[in-house]
N, C-alpha and C positions, 0 to 999 in steps of 0.2 A: 203687461207681457213681456215687453221686451226688458226690465229689471230682471225679471225669474230666468228668461234666457241666457242673460249673461252670467246669472250667480250660477244655474246650471254647468254653463260652457267653464266656470273659475273653478270648481268642484271639481266637474271631469278635470282640468285641466291639473287640478292639485293632488288628485288620486293619482294620476299616471306620476309626477313630478315627485311625490311621495314615495312611489312605489320603485321608479329607479334611483331614488335616494337611497332608499335601503338597500338595493343591490348593490351599489358602489359602494356603500358603506359595510357588505360582507353579511346583511341581513337575512340570508338566505344559505348563508353556509352549511347549517344541516339540512337541506332538502334540493333536491334537484330543478332547475329552473327549467327543464324542459326534458321529455318523454325518454325512457332509456331503453328502448326498443325499437323495434321497425313499426311494431305495431300503434305505438303513443309517440311516433316520429314528429317535429314540426313541419310545415310544409313554410319554405323560401319559396321567393320567386326568383328567377333568373337574375345575374347580374347586380344581387344586394349583399347588404351584409348586415350581419341581425347578432348583438350583445348575446355571450352568454357568460355560463361561469360552471369550474367544476366544483359542485355544492358541499361537497362530502367525499372523505377516501373513497374512490371505488366508484365514482359519481361517472356513469354515460352520457351524453347529449347526439341525441338522434335528429336528423334533419333527413328531411324529401323533396327532393329536386326531380320535377317533370321538363324533361328534355325533347325538344318538338322533333328534333330531327337529328342528322347525324352532325358531328362537328367537335371540337376540342371544348371539355368542362374540367375548371381548375377548381380547386378546392381552396382554401388553406386560411389559418386563423394569422391574427395581429395580434400584438401585447408582449405583455412580458413572463405570463404564465407558461411552461414548457409543456406544448401539447403534443399529441401524438393522434392522428389519423388515420381511418379505413375509407375509401370507398368503396360501399357494396353495389351489386345489381340488385333488382326489382325480387329476386328470390332473397338476399340475404349475404351471397356466397360475397368473399371478397375479392377486387378486383386490384385493388394497391393500396399501399400501407405506407406511412411516413411519417418520422420524427422530427427529426432539423433538415430545413433545409438550408439557409443561411444564417439563421439565429435558431431560438429555442422553440420556434413555432413550425408545423407541420406543413407542407405543399403539396399537393398532388395534382397533375396533371394527364388526364386521361381519352382519347381519342374513343366516342361513345355513340350509339348509333340512339334514336328515339325509344324515349321510355323515361320508366321513374326510375332513379336512383337513392341510395341513401350513404349518408356520409355521418359517421362515428366519431364522437371528439370525446379522449378521457388525457387525462393528467397522465405525463410521460412516468411521473413516480405513483404509484398505485395508492401511498397516503398522503400526498399532498392537495392544492386545493388550489381556487385562483381565478381568476378571470379572463375574457378573453374575447376580440372578434371575429364569428365565423364571417366570411368572405365566400362568393363563387361567383365564377366568371364562365360564361357559354360564348364560344364563336363558331356559327356552324360552318359547315364544309362540304362541298359537293364530292372532295376525295378525302377517303378515310386515313388517320394514321393512326397505326397501330402503337407508335411508341414516340415520348415528347422527342421534340427538335430542337433541346436546349439543355443546358446544364441542370437549370431551375426547374425539368419538365422530366429529368429523366427518370427511367424504370430502373429499378432497384435489382439488380443483380447477385446469387449467390456464388459463390465460388463452385466447381464442379458439378453446376447443374445449367442445362442448356435451355434457354429462352429462344423463342419463334420467334420473326420478324418478319416483314416485307417493304422494301422499298416498294413506297403506294405506286411514287409518281414521280416527274424528271427533278431531279434536286432535292429529293428527301434524306432527311440525314435522322440517322435514329438514336439516340442520347441513351447509356446507361449507365448508370452509377454502382458501385462498388464498395466495399466498407474495407482497409483494409489493417486487421488488427497489429502490424508491427513491421519493422523493415523488413526486406525482403525484396523478390522479385516478382510483378504483376506481368502474366500475360493473356491474354484474349485472342479470339481466334474465332473463325465463324467455320460452318459447314454449308454443305447443300452445291447447287450448281449453279447460282448466283455470283459475279464476277463482284466480289468486295471488296473495300479499300477502309481497314480500319486505324484509328488513330488514338493513342491513348493521353489522354489531359491530367493535369492536377487537379488540386480543390480549385486553383485561380482561373482554370479556363486553359493555361498554358499545354500548348503540344509536351508530352515529352518523348513520344516517339510514333513513327507511323509505319504502315507496310500495305503492300498492295496484293501481290502474289507469292505467297511461301510454299517455295520446295515444288517450284513449277506447277501447281496447280490453283485455279480461279480464288481460292478462300485468303484472306490475308491471317497472318498471325504474328504480333507485336509484344515486346515483352521491356519491361524498364526497372529499373532497382527505384522502390518509392520506400518511404518512413510511413509509419503506420497515419491511417488519416482517411478522408475520401478522394477518391479519383472514379474517373469519367473513360468510357469508352463508345468512340463517336463510329457509325458506321454507315455508308451511304455507298452506292454502286460506283466501281470506276468509270462507267460512261454518267457522262454529269446528265444523258438523258435514258439511261438504262434505270429498269425498273426487276422487280425478281423476290423470290421469298430465301431465307435463309435461316439457321442457327446459331446464336453467340453464346462464346461460353469463356468464362474467367476462372484461373487458375493462380494457385500463389505459394511459394513457398520463402519461408522465413529463413532470414539469414542466420547462418549456425552460428551459436556464438564462442566467441574463442577467448580464450584463454588469459585472464588476466595477466600482466606484468609488473611484480613486485617493484616501488621505487625507494620508499624510504620505511622506515630507517634503514640504512641498506644493511647487508647480511654481516651480520659478526659485530656489531654495532654494539657498543660497551657504554657502561655507565647511564642506561636509559631512563628518565625519568617520567614526569611529564613529556606525552609525546603524540602528534597526527600520523596516522597510519595514512600511505597514497599508493594508488598503483594507477596505471595505463587505463583507460576506458575499453571496453567491448563494445564493437557495435552491434546495436538493438537491445543491449539490456537496460532491463528497468529497474535491477538493485544489484545490489551483489552483497555475498556473506562473506565475511572474516571471521575466522578462529582463532584467538590467541590460548595459548596452552603452556602449561610448566612441563609435558613431555613431549617430545622428539613423535611420536606415533601416533600424538593427538588421539590417544584412547579415551579420552573424556568422553568426546563429542560422539551425541547418537545422530544417525543417521537419519534414520527414521521420523524420529520427532524431533530433530534440527534442537536439539538441547543439549547441554554441557552437563558434567558434575563438577565437584570443587575444584579439580583440574584445573579448566580451561573457560572461557569466556566467547560466548556468540552472540553475532550482533549483524543486523541488514542495515541498509543505508541505499538512497538512490544514487547519490554521488561516489565520486573517486575515491573518498578522505572518512575517515574515522579517529576524533578524537579520543586519548583514554589518560585520565588525571594521575593513577597511578596504579601500582600492583601490587598484590599483597604478599611476595618474596620481595627481597632486599638481595642485591648480588645474584641473581638465580638467572641462569638460562633460558628463555621464553622463546616460543616458536608462532608462527605467524602463517597464515596462509588465507587466499581470498577465492572466491567462485563468482563469476557471472551466471546472473539467472533472467528470466524474459517468464514475467508470470502472466501475461494474456497468451503466448502460447506455451507455456507449461515446458520451459527448457532451459538447460543448463550449460555451464560450460564444465569442463574438469577443473581440479582444483589448481592453482597457481603452485609454481615450486615455493615449497619450505623455507621460508630464512629465519633467524635466531637472531636474538638481541639478547642483553645483559643487563639487569636493569642495575640502576644507581643504589647507594643508600647505607644502610646501615649494615654492618657484618655482626653477627651476634656470636658470641663466646658462649662456652660452657660458662654455668654459674659458680667456679668455684676455681682455688688456687689451685690445690695439689690434688692429683688426680692419678689415672681417671678414676670415676663412679659408676658402677653400673647402672643401668636408667630403663624406664620402659614406659609404655603406652598402652593403659588398662582401663581406661574412666569409662563406662557406661554414661555418663552423662553428657549429654552433649555440649554444650558449654565449654567440656574440659578436652573434649573430643579430639584434642592437639597437647594437650598436657604432657610434661613427663614428670615422673616420679623417679627422683635419685636416691639410689641407696645409701646415707652418708649418715656415718657417728654423730651424736649428740658433740654440739659444741662446734665442731668443723665447721668454718667461715664460709659463707655464701657473699659473693661477689654479683656485682651489675653484668648482666650479660650484654649492655652495649650503655654508651654513655647517654644521657639525659637527665630530666630533672623530677626527683623525689615528689610523686601526687598525692601517696597518702598512705599512711604506720598506722599499725595496732600491735603493740608489744606489753599490754597489758596481763594477758592471761596467761594461766598455770594448767586451765584445766581442760582434757583431753579426753575422748573415746572414742569407741569405735561403732559408732552409728551417729545419724544425721543430727541428733540432738546436741552435736556441740561442734556444728559445722557453722558456726559464728562465732567460736571460742578460738577459733586458730588468728597467732601473730600474722602478719604481714607485711611484707613493704611494696609498692607501685611505684613502678618507673616511668616516667613517660616518654616516650623515643620522639625526635625530630621527622619520622616518618609517618606521625598522626597515629601510631600504635603504643602498646605499654607492655611490658612486663609485670609477672605477677611471681613472687617467691614467700610461698606459705606454709604453715606450720614452725616458725622460727620462735629460738629461746625468747623466754619473757625478756624483756629488757636489754637486748641484745644489739636492739638497730642504733649504729653510731650515729646516724645519719637526722637529715628535720625535712619536714615539710615545704616544698620550695628550694631545697637545695641543689644546686648540680652534682652529679656524681661523675666519675668516668667510668668506662671499658673497664672491669677488675680488680674497681674499688668496693671493699666491705661492706657490707648493708646490713648485715646480720648474721647469725648461728644458726645451726640447726637445732630444732627443738623436738618439745612435743607439746604439743597445743594444738585444741583444733578435732573436725573428726578425721581419728588418724589410728592404724594399728601398732604405730612403732615409729619410730623416730625417723624421719627421711624429711626431703624436701618437693614439694611441689612445685614445679615452673611451669609458668607458660607464658607465650606472647599472645598479647590480646588485644581486643579491641576497644579503646575510650569508651568509656561511658560514664554513665552517672551513678555508679557501685567499683566496688573494688575488684568486684568479680565479676567478669564478664566473659563475652563471646571469645572463646581461644582460635590464633589463626596457627597456619606452618609456620614452619621455624625451620630453615637448615641452621646447626650451629659447625661453628667453623673453630 
């Protein structure tokens, strides 16, 4: 008989242990471990702890607590899960809520009367899960206190919304917590007939400012410049033995964004290649937007969509620097400016003054020795958007627009026609340049190329003669600056010929 009892006890122990082990290993991750409503709430005893888990996305756990008398009820979680908690009365009305106290766990402390209360626990992120330990503490009191008397038990308060309070007894101090979205000025004050004294504190509890009577009345009004974060308001009676009712308010004014001042490259800089743009910081800014434009009026920037066309580029950065390794146009004057933004308050400064700089690198010349010859840009193919067609007679010498290395050659074709069937029959020379681009000289005369692949050529050196080859209606030179790619025919790029 004793052996059977021992066996039953071991079986029960094993069952419990196995359940706990399964819980710890996440075996319940797809089902709630406690009720998810007031009607299915799990009862817990006062001053106890209970293991729980947010088992699936959107899971809520409800706990029921019976309070025997007036006092202070504190509920909170411990563990690594980012919990969010609600304290509700017997009707299910929210009394208080909290996200993070000193860590990722919620903590709520509230003066309550005798009765039934509920605590709802969820994950801060509606799609996350995780385990936690739910704790509750109760301290009976003969004197009701409507708000916590420390930072850890502070009542959350919203801006521009009054919260009623009472200095219940001699020495009572009421604490309120406010979340500041960005740097700015935090102001707290009371209204009513009670002679209040107020203190602003930072997240560490350090006093920022205090006040007794403002503007000749018994209420305090106190302000301080604060960064984004959590701050606290402590309210007490001016007289250490005094009591009385009041209403407390908090207001906030964000710091106006100041326009950044540009630092580098200095205005009018020349021979700029790879560069890190720099500007001074703007108080309260969460990020900065920079525009770099080929045009002095920044006409390519769309303010509504915050996008650029091909004549400019734009980016955002959280710091006061932006690195750029290259520019499309060599020897071209660019313009740049910066604006400070605050994403929290959705505000922005004005644009800085525009500064200019001229890029270093290659100067591209006309692809002929004697001229001038008429030319136009009239290609419908996007790859040839920036190409030029020069009206040059048959046999006219074609020269390198800039120095570089011959990358590819075709000069064995005598075929041409006015349609795309001849597109690959054109004779050409491609020259790569030091700025990472190349130039294409197309529709050359057969066997007219005096250079070879890998050969270095100088600006103005003959690389072929105008011919009739490929997709063409008549003799002309197709010239384009282009990206370097695996083909001879690559995406064209803007070029300024000098």
